[in-house]
C-alpha positions as CSV (number, residue, x, y, z in Angstrom):
1,M,-56.4,-38.2,-9.7
2,L,-55.9,-37.5,-6.1
3,M,-52.1,-38.1,-6.5
4,E,-51.9,-35.6,-9.3
5,R,-53.7,-33.0,-7.2
6,L,-51.3,-33.6,-4.3
7,T,-48.3,-33.4,-6.6
8,I,-49.5,-30.0,-8.1
9,L,-50.2,-28.7,-4.5
10,L,-46.7,-29.8,-3.4
11,L,-45.1,-28.1,-6.4
12,C,-47.1,-24.9,-5.7
13,F,-46.1,-24.9,-2.1
14,C,-42.4,-25.4,-3.1
15,A,-42.6,-22.5,-5.5
16,L,-44.2,-20.3,-2.9
17,F,-41.6,-21.3,-0.4
18,A,-38.9,-20.5,-2.9
19,L,-40.4,-17.0,-3.4
20,L,-40.6,-16.3,0.4
21,K,-37.2,-17.8,1.3
22,I,-34.0,-16.3,-0.1
23,S,-31.0,-18.5,-0.9
24,N,-27.9,-18.0,1.2
25,A,-25.9,-17.7,-2.0
26,A,-27.8,-14.7,-3.3
27,D,-26.6,-11.1,-3.0
28,T,-29.9,-9.5,-3.8
29,L,-33.4,-9.3,-2.4
30,A,-36.3,-8.6,-4.8
31,T,-39.8,-7.3,-4.0
32,N,-41.3,-10.8,-4.2
33,E,-38.8,-12.2,-1.7
34,A,-38.3,-12.1,2.0
35,M,-35.3,-12.8,4.2
36,R,-36.2,-14.4,7.5
37,D,-34.2,-14.9,10.7
38,G,-31.8,-17.7,9.8
39,D,-31.4,-16.7,6.2
40,T,-28.5,-14.5,5.0
41,I,-27.4,-12.5,2.0
42,L,-23.8,-12.9,0.9
43,S,-22.0,-10.2,-1.2
44,A,-20.8,-11.4,-4.6
45,G,-17.1,-11.6,-3.6
46,G,-18.0,-13.3,-0.3
47,M,-16.5,-10.4,1.8
48,F,-19.7,-9.4,3.7
49,E,-22.9,-11.1,5.0
50,L,-26.3,-9.7,5.9
51,G,-28.5,-11.4,8.4
52,F,-29.9,-11.6,12.0
53,F,-27.5,-11.9,15.0
54,S,-27.3,-11.6,18.7
55,V,-24.6,-10.2,20.9
56,G,-23.1,-12.1,23.8
57,N,-25.6,-13.9,26.0
58,S,-28.4,-11.5,25.0
59,K,-31.5,-13.0,23.3
60,N,-32.2,-9.7,21.4
61,R,-32.0,-10.1,17.6
62,Y,-30.6,-7.5,15.3
63,L,-30.4,-7.1,11.5
64,G,-26.8,-6.3,10.5
65,I,-23.8,-6.7,8.3
66,W,-20.6,-8.5,9.3
67,Y,-17.4,-9.7,7.7
68,K,-17.8,-13.2,6.2
69,K,-14.1,-13.7,5.9
70,V,-13.3,-12.8,9.5
71,S,-13.4,-15.7,12.0
72,N,-14.7,-13.7,15.0
73,Q,-18.0,-12.1,14.0
74,T,-17.3,-8.4,13.5
75,V,-20.4,-6.4,12.9
76,V,-20.0,-3.2,10.8
77,W,-23.6,-2.0,10.4
78,I,-26.9,-2.5,12.3
79,A,-30.4,-1.5,11.1
80,N,-32.4,-1.7,14.3
81,R,-29.7,-1.1,17.0
82,D,-32.2,0.8,19.2
83,A,-35.2,-1.4,18.4
84,P,-34.0,-5.0,19.0
85,L,-36.3,-8.0,18.2
86,N,-37.3,-10.2,21.2
87,G,-37.4,-13.4,19.1
88,T,-36.8,-14.9,15.7
89,S,-39.8,-13.5,14.0
90,G,-37.9,-10.8,12.1
91,M,-38.3,-10.6,8.3
92,L,-36.7,-8.2,5.8
93,Q,-38.4,-7.3,2.6
94,V,-38.4,-4.6,-0.1
95,S,-41.7,-2.8,-0.9
96,S,-42.7,-2.1,-4.4
97,D,-42.0,1.6,-3.9
98,G,-38.3,1.0,-2.9
99,I,-38.4,0.9,0.9
100,L,-36.6,-1.7,2.9
101,Q,-38.7,-2.9,5.8
102,L,-37.9,-4.9,8.9
103,L,-41.1,-6.6,10.1
104,S,-42.0,-8.6,13.1
105,D,-45.4,-10.2,13.4
106,G,-46.8,-7.6,11.0
107,D,-45.3,-4.6,12.8
108,T,-42.7,-2.4,11.1
109,I,-39.6,-2.4,13.4
110,W,-37.4,-0.4,11.1
111,S,-37.5,1.1,7.6
112,S,-34.9,2.5,5.2
113,S,-36.8,5.6,4.1
114,L,-40.2,7.4,4.2
115,V,-39.8,8.5,0.6
116,S,-41.6,6.2,-1.8
117,L,-41.1,6.0,-5.6
118,R,-43.3,4.7,-8.4
119,N,-42.7,3.0,-11.7
120,I,-39.5,1.3,-10.5
121,A,-38.3,-2.3,-10.0
122,P,-36.6,-2.0,-6.7
123,V,-34.1,-4.6,-5.5
124,A,-31.9,-4.7,-2.4
125,Q,-28.2,-5.7,-2.9
126,L,-25.3,-6.3,-0.6
127,L,-22.1,-5.0,-2.3
128,D,-18.7,-6.4,-1.7
129,N,-17.6,-3.2,0.0
130,G,-20.2,-3.7,2.7
131,N,-22.7,-1.3,1.4
132,L,-26.4,-2.4,1.4
133,V,-28.2,-0.6,-1.3
134,V,-31.6,-0.3,-2.9
135,R,-31.6,0.4,-6.6
136,D,-33.9,0.3,-9.6
137,E,-33.1,-2.9,-11.4
138,R,-34.3,-1.4,-14.7
139,S,-31.9,1.6,-14.4
140,T,-29.1,1.8,-17.0
141,D,-26.7,3.2,-14.3
142,Q,-26.3,0.6,-11.5
143,R,-24.3,3.1,-9.5
144,I,-27.4,5.2,-8.8
145,F,-28.9,4.2,-5.5
146,I,-32.4,4.9,-4.1
147,W,-31.0,4.3,-0.6
148,Q,-27.7,3.0,0.8
149,S,-26.5,1.9,4.3
150,F,-23.2,3.9,3.7
151,D,-25.3,7.1,4.4
152,Y,-26.2,5.8,7.8
153,P,-23.1,4.4,9.6
154,T,-23.3,2.7,13.0
155,D,-20.0,2.7,14.7
156,T,-17.7,1.8,11.8
157,L,-16.3,3.6,8.8
158,L,-15.4,1.2,6.0
159,P,-13.0,2.1,3.2
160,G,-15.0,4.2,0.7
161,M,-17.6,5.4,3.3
162,K,-17.9,9.1,3.8
163,L,-17.8,11.0,7.1
164,G,-19.4,14.4,6.5
165,K,-22.4,16.2,5.0
166,D,-24.2,16.1,1.6
167,L,-25.1,19.8,1.2
168,V,-27.6,19.0,-1.5
169,T,-29.7,16.2,0.1
170,G,-28.9,17.3,3.7
171,I,-27.7,13.8,4.7
172,D,-25.2,14.1,7.7
173,R,-23.0,11.0,7.8
174,H,-21.7,10.4,11.3
175,F,-21.2,7.4,13.4
176,T,-21.8,6.5,17.1
177,S,-20.2,4.1,19.5
178,W,-22.0,1.0,20.9
179,K,-23.2,1.5,24.5
180,S,-20.9,-1.4,25.5
181,T,-19.2,-4.3,23.9
182,D,-22.3,-6.4,24.7
183,D,-24.8,-3.8,23.8
184,P,-24.9,-2.4,20.2
185,S,-27.5,0.3,21.0
186,T,-26.5,4.0,20.6
187,G,-23.7,4.8,22.9
188,Q,-22.3,8.1,24.4
189,Y,-19.8,9.1,21.7
190,T,-20.5,10.4,18.2
191,A,-17.9,11.4,15.5
192,Y,-19.1,14.0,13.0
193,M,-17.9,16.6,10.6
194,D,-18.4,20.1,11.9
195,T,-18.8,22.5,9.0
196,N,-18.9,25.8,10.9
197,G,-15.9,27.8,9.7
198,F,-13.3,25.6,8.2
199,P,-14.4,21.9,8.6
200,Q,-13.0,19.7,11.2
201,I,-13.9,16.4,12.9
202,F,-15.3,16.4,16.4
203,V,-16.1,13.6,18.9
204,R,-19.0,14.5,21.1
205,Q,-19.9,12.8,24.4
206,G,-23.6,13.4,24.8
207,N,-23.9,17.2,24.3
208,N,-20.4,17.9,25.3
209,L,-17.3,18.1,23.1
210,H,-15.0,15.3,23.8
211,S,-12.1,15.6,21.4
212,R,-11.2,17.2,18.0
213,S,-9.0,16.8,15.0
214,G,-7.2,19.8,13.7
215,P,-8.2,21.3,10.3
216,W,-7.2,19.5,7.1
217,N,-3.9,20.9,5.8
218,G,-3.9,19.3,2.3
219,L,-2.3,16.0,3.4
220,R,-3.8,15.1,6.8
221,F,-5.7,16.6,9.7
222,S,-3.5,18.9,11.8
223,G,-2.2,17.3,15.0
224,M,-2.1,13.8,13.6
225,P,1.6,13.3,12.9
226,E,1.0,9.5,13.0
227,W,-0.6,9.8,9.6
228,R,2.6,11.1,8.2
229,V,4.7,8.1,9.2
230,K,2.0,5.4,8.8
231,A,0.7,6.1,5.3
232,T,-1.0,2.7,4.9
233,A,-4.2,4.2,3.4
234,L,-5.2,6.7,0.8
235,K,-6.8,9.6,2.6
236,E,-9.3,12.0,0.9
237,F,-10.9,15.3,2.0
238,V,-13.5,16.7,-0.3
239,F,-14.8,20.2,0.3
240,N,-17.0,21.9,-2.4
241,E,-20.4,23.4,-2.8
242,K,-22.1,20.1,-2.9
243,E,-20.5,18.1,-0.1
244,I,-17.9,18.1,2.6
245,Y,-16.5,14.7,3.7
246,Y,-13.5,12.7,4.7
247,R,-12.9,9.1,3.6
248,Y,-10.1,6.6,3.2
249,K,-9.3,3.8,0.8
250,V,-6.9,0.9,1.0
251,A,-4.3,0.5,-1.7
252,N,-4.9,-3.2,-1.9
253,S,-8.5,-4.4,-2.1
254,S,-7.5,-7.7,-0.4
255,I,-6.8,-5.8,2.9
256,I,-9.6,-6.0,5.4
257,S,-9.6,-2.7,7.2
258,R,-12.0,-0.7,9.3
259,L,-12.1,2.5,11.3
260,Y,-14.4,2.3,14.3
261,M,-15.3,4.0,17.5
262,N,-15.2,2.0,20.7
263,P,-17.5,2.5,23.6
264,E,-14.9,4.8,25.3
265,G,-15.0,7.2,22.3
266,D,-11.6,6.3,20.7
267,L,-11.4,6.4,16.9
268,T,-9.1,3.5,15.9
269,R,-8.2,2.0,12.5
270,V,-7.4,-1.7,12.4
271,N,-6.5,-4.3,9.8
272,W,-7.3,-8.0,9.9
273,V,-4.3,-10.4,10.0
274,D,-5.0,-13.9,8.8
275,S,-1.9,-15.4,10.3
276,T,-2.9,-14.4,13.9
277,Q,-6.7,-14.4,13.2
278,S,-6.9,-11.0,15.0
279,W,-7.3,-7.3,14.4
280,F,-4.0,-5.4,14.2
281,H,-4.0,-1.8,15.5
282,I,-2.8,0.7,12.9
283,L,-3.4,4.0,14.5
284,T,-5.7,6.0,16.7
285,T,-7.0,8.9,14.7
286,V,-7.5,11.2,17.6
287,P,-4.6,10.4,20.0
288,V,-5.7,9.3,23.5
289,D,-3.6,10.8,26.3
290,S,-3.9,13.5,29.0
291,C,-4.2,16.2,26.3
292,S,-7.1,14.5,24.5
293,P,-10.0,16.3,26.2
294,Y,-11.2,19.2,24.2
295,G,-10.1,22.7,25.5
296,L,-8.3,21.2,28.5
297,C,-5.9,24.3,28.8
298,G,-8.5,26.9,28.0
299,P,-8.1,29.9,25.6
300,Y,-4.5,30.6,24.6
301,G,-3.3,27.6,26.6
302,T,-1.2,24.8,25.1
303,C,-1.1,21.2,26.2
304,N,1.9,18.9,26.2
305,A,1.3,15.3,27.4
306,N,5.1,15.0,28.1
307,N,5.2,17.9,30.5
308,F,4.1,18.2,34.1
309,P,1.8,20.0,34.5
310,V,0.6,19.4,31.0
311,C,-0.8,23.0,30.5
312,S,1.1,26.2,29.9
313,C,0.4,29.6,28.4
314,M,1.6,30.7,24.9
315,G,4.4,33.2,24.8
316,G,3.1,36.6,25.7
317,F,0.2,35.2,27.8
318,E,-0.2,34.4,31.5
319,P,-2.8,32.5,33.5
320,K,-6.1,34.3,33.6
321,H,-6.9,32.9,37.1
322,P,-3.6,32.1,38.7
323,E,-5.2,30.7,41.8
324,Q,-7.2,28.1,39.7
325,W,-4.1,27.4,37.6
326,S,-2.1,26.5,40.7
327,V,-4.6,23.7,41.6
328,A,-4.6,22.3,38.0
329,D,-7.9,23.9,36.9
330,W,-6.8,25.3,33.5
331,S,-10.2,25.8,32.1
332,G,-10.0,29.6,32.4
333,G,-7.0,29.6,30.1
334,C,-4.6,32.5,29.6
335,A,-4.8,36.2,29.0
336,R,-2.6,38.6,27.2
337,R,0.2,40.3,29.2
338,T,-0.1,43.3,26.9
339,P,-3.4,44.3,25.3
340,L,-3.6,44.7,21.6
341,N,-3.6,48.1,20.0
342,C,-4.9,47.6,16.5
343,G,-4.8,51.2,15.6
344,G,-1.2,51.5,16.9
345,G,-0.1,48.6,14.8
346,D,0.1,45.0,16.2
347,G,2.5,42.4,15.0
348,F,2.5,38.6,14.7
349,R,4.4,35.9,16.5
350,R,5.2,32.8,14.5
351,I,4.8,29.5,16.4
352,S,5.1,25.9,15.1
353,G,4.9,22.4,16.4
354,V,1.2,22.6,17.4
355,K,-2.2,21.2,16.4
356,F,-4.1,24.2,15.0
357,P,-6.8,25.8,17.1
358,D,-10.5,25.2,16.8
359,T,-11.7,26.6,13.4
360,R,-15.4,27.0,14.1
361,R,-14.9,30.8,14.2
362,S,-12.6,31.1,11.1
363,W,-12.6,32.3,7.5
364,Y,-10.7,30.8,4.6
365,N,-9.7,31.5,1.0
366,S,-7.9,29.0,-1.1
367,S,-6.4,31.4,-3.6
368,M,-4.7,33.9,-1.4
369,T,-0.9,34.0,-0.7
370,L,0.5,34.1,2.8
371,G,1.4,37.7,2.4
372,E,-2.2,38.6,1.4
373,C,-3.4,36.5,4.3
374,E,-1.3,38.5,6.8
375,M,-2.6,41.8,5.3
376,A,-6.2,40.6,5.6
377,C,-5.7,39.7,9.3
378,R,-3.8,42.9,10.0
379,M,-6.7,45.0,8.6
380,N,-9.3,43.3,10.8
381,C,-8.9,44.1,14.5
382,S,-11.0,41.0,15.3
383,C,-8.5,38.6,13.6
384,T,-6.4,36.8,16.2
385,A,-4.2,34.6,14.0
386,Y,-3.6,33.4,10.4
387,A,-1.9,30.5,8.6
388,D,-1.6,28.8,5.3
389,L,-4.6,26.7,4.3
390,D,-2.6,24.1,2.5
391,I,0.9,23.0,3.2
392,R,1.6,21.4,-0.1
393,N,4.0,22.9,-2.6
394,G,5.4,25.4,-0.2
395,G,2.0,26.5,1.2
396,S,-1.0,28.3,-0.3
397,G,-4.4,29.7,0.7
398,C,-5.4,31.6,3.8
399,L,-7.0,30.6,7.1
400,L,-8.0,33.4,9.6
401,W,-9.2,33.0,13.2
402,F,-11.6,35.5,14.7
403,D,-11.9,34.3,18.3
404,E,-9.8,33.1,21.2
405,L,-7.4,30.3,20.2
406,M,-8.8,27.1,21.8
407,D,-7.7,23.5,22.0
408,V,-4.0,23.9,21.0
409,R,-1.6,21.1,21.8
410,E,2.0,20.6,21.1
411,Y,3.0,18.2,18.4
412,D,5.8,17.5,16.0
413,E,4.2,19.6,13.3
414,T,6.0,21.9,10.8
415,Q,3.1,24.2,9.8
416,N,3.4,27.7,11.1
417,L,0.7,29.6,12.9
418,Y,0.9,33.4,13.2
419,I,-0.6,34.9,16.4
420,R,-1.5,38.6,16.7
421,M,0.5,40.2,19.5
422,A,1.3,43.6,20.8
423,I,4.5,45.0,19.4
424,S,6.2,45.1,22.8
425,E,5.7,41.3,23.1
426,L,7.5,40.5,19.9
427,T,11.0,40.9,21.4
428,G,10.7,37.4,23.0
429,L,10.7,34.0,21.5
430,T,9.3,33.6,18.0
431,T,8.9,29.9,18.1
432,L,7.0,27.7,20.5
433,E,9.5,25.3,21.8
434,S,7.6,22.0,22.2
435,G,8.5,18.4,22.5
436,S,11.3,17.5,20.2
437,N,11.8,21.2,19.3
438,K,13.0,21.8,22.9
439,K,15.5,19.0,22.7
440,K,16.7,20.2,19.3
441,H,17.2,23.7,20.7
442,I,19.0,22.4,23.8
443,I,21.3,20.3,21.7
444,L,21.9,23.2,19.3
445,A,22.7,25.5,22.3
446,V,25.2,23.0,23.7
447,V,26.9,22.6,20.4
448,L,27.1,26.3,19.8
449,A,28.5,26.9,23.3
450,S,31.1,24.2,22.8
451,V,32.1,25.7,19.5
452,C,32.4,29.2,21.0
453,L,34.5,27.9,23.9
454,L,36.8,26.1,21.4
455,L,37.2,29.2,19.3
456,V,37.9,31.4,22.4
457,G,40.5,28.8,23.6
458,L,42.1,28.7,20.2
459,C,42.2,32.5,20.0
460,L,43.9,32.7,23.4
461,A,46.4,30.1,22.5
462,I,47.2,31.9,19.2
463,Y,47.5,35.2,21.1
464,A,49.8,33.7,23.8
465,R,52.0,32.1,21.2
466,S,52.1,35.4,19.2
467,K,53.0,37.4,22.3
468,K,55.8,34.9,23.2
469,K,57.2,35.0,19.7
470,R,57.2,38.8,19.7
471,Y,59.1,38.7,23.1
472,Y,61.8,36.5,21.7
473,L,62.0,38.5,18.5
474,N,62.4,41.8,20.4
475,R,65.1,40.3,22.6
476,Q,67.0,39.0,19.6
477,D,66.7,42.4,18.0
478,S,68.3,44.0,21.1
479,I,71.2,41.5,21.1
480,N,71.8,42.0,17.4
481,E,71.6,45.8,17.9
482,G,74.3,45.6,20.7
483,R,76.5,43.5,18.4
484,N,76.1,46.0,15.6
485,E,77.1,48.8,18.0
486,D,80.2,46.9,19.0
487,A,81.0,46.2,15.5
488,E,81.0,49.9,14.7
489,L,83.9,50.9,17.3
490,P,86.8,52.7,15.5
491,T,90.2,51.1,15.1
492,F,93.7,52.8,15.2
493,S,97.2,51.9,14.1
494,L,100.1,51.3,16.6
495,S,102.0,54.3,15.2
496,K,99.1,56.6,15.9
497,I,98.7,55.3,19.4
498,A,102.5,55.6,20.1
499,K,102.5,59.2,18.8
500,S,99.4,60.1,21.0
501,T,101.0,58.7,24.2
502,S,104.5,60.3,23.5
503,N,105.8,56.9,22.6
504,F,104.3,55.3,25.7
505,S,106.0,57.9,28.0
506,F,106.1,57.1,31.7
507,T,104.7,60.5,32.4
508,N,101.6,59.6,30.5
509,K,101.1,56.3,32.2
510,L,97.9,56.2,34.3
511,G,98.2,52.8,35.8
512,E,98.6,49.1,35.1
513,G,96.4,46.1,35.5
514,G,95.8,42.5,34.3
515,F,95.3,43.6,30.8
516,G,98.5,45.8,30.7
517,A,99.4,49.5,31.1
518,V,96.9,52.3,30.6
519,Y,98.2,55.6,29.1
520,K,96.8,59.1,28.8
521,V,96.3,60.3,25.2
522,T,97.8,63.7,24.8
523,N,97.4,64.1,21.0
524,N,94.4,63.6,18.8
525,L,94.3,60.1,17.3
526,K,92.6,61.4,14.1
């Protein structure tokens, strides 16, 4: 009898233990289960794993997601990055109203949401794309989530994750760097989608702007030529009345790829290479060089990392504070040499080869033509520049700027920007010569000069030859003319000559020489 009771008690204990402890092979966590420190949840395809971890030599414990198929533990998401656990007492569970909770000794350390739902059967699941979701198990559509970690990135953007805003729910998806490589707490740098004017991606350092992408041009963000030659991912920019976001996808699902922000604020995309067991750098989304800092050259200034100094003024502009400019303080930017005269009719200078200016003070229309765009800018005296909104299929749409042009840098870009200028300034250059453009123009000038010199030399040679030929022709004509004149001298018979000289009379003899005697003609020879 006692043995039966012990057996029943043991079976009950094992059943209870099974309810409280989740299997390492499971990809879900139900309301009657709990995941403790030491347990993990593995995604169905074995790509990602959820569990507790520590960083470096620290004893702090964090709940996070990392790659299961990557040898060196690479964490892509953390729940409690700013509230680490001091020991191994952490436990994750799902409440009956659909809230994920991280508990330690009965205290709530972190929770997924403050919104509770009723009459649902919530379950947490780790998907094979790295997304930790809470969904209603009884729902017919398993793609509807009560909550998902993809809405709350840490420092990493995985393929399929969105960077941007949900205009319906108000969710702002941004990600922030670690404080250091050994400290995953919130760092200094945050990447986010700024939706003022035409959307663009900013990196902020604390409360200060650190760097910026150009606006989306239909294929990529302006000022990122690397994306043109390194098209290793499918890029998507969605902009409608419900949401504004950027995301990327890999063409092959077997590729392990991530875009992350390091503690120095650099946005970098890398792929995992099995053969070397290391991450391979694909590209840096916001190039890191001397022109990276936002607005380095001030209003109407342009930055070229290959020049010294790196800052210069756009054509038609000059340093606003020359004394500051001379000591490499370019923050004051540039001012117009000739003020605008909207009523008198300003014009537009076309420049290319640049990352487009900050668009927070801009207006856009996707259906206008470039000609209509110019007219709209011309009719508004506050408009400082205009351009195509989309470069595909020859260009379409309209983008107008209504402020000083800020954070422009020179790049190998082909999209044109039209800057409002006084008419008197439009007699100068119409193209901003930058980077490779300068080299192309120099080469073109040398070639044209060489061709011109060759043509001039050829013309001179032809002229000299023609002149010499005319000289010889004229001389030959003179000789021939003399010969013709000699050929036309009259001839007389001997009888006529004898009669005219009185039969060679001595009295008519004038003299005598080597050619014989010379006689005077006394009668007409005719």
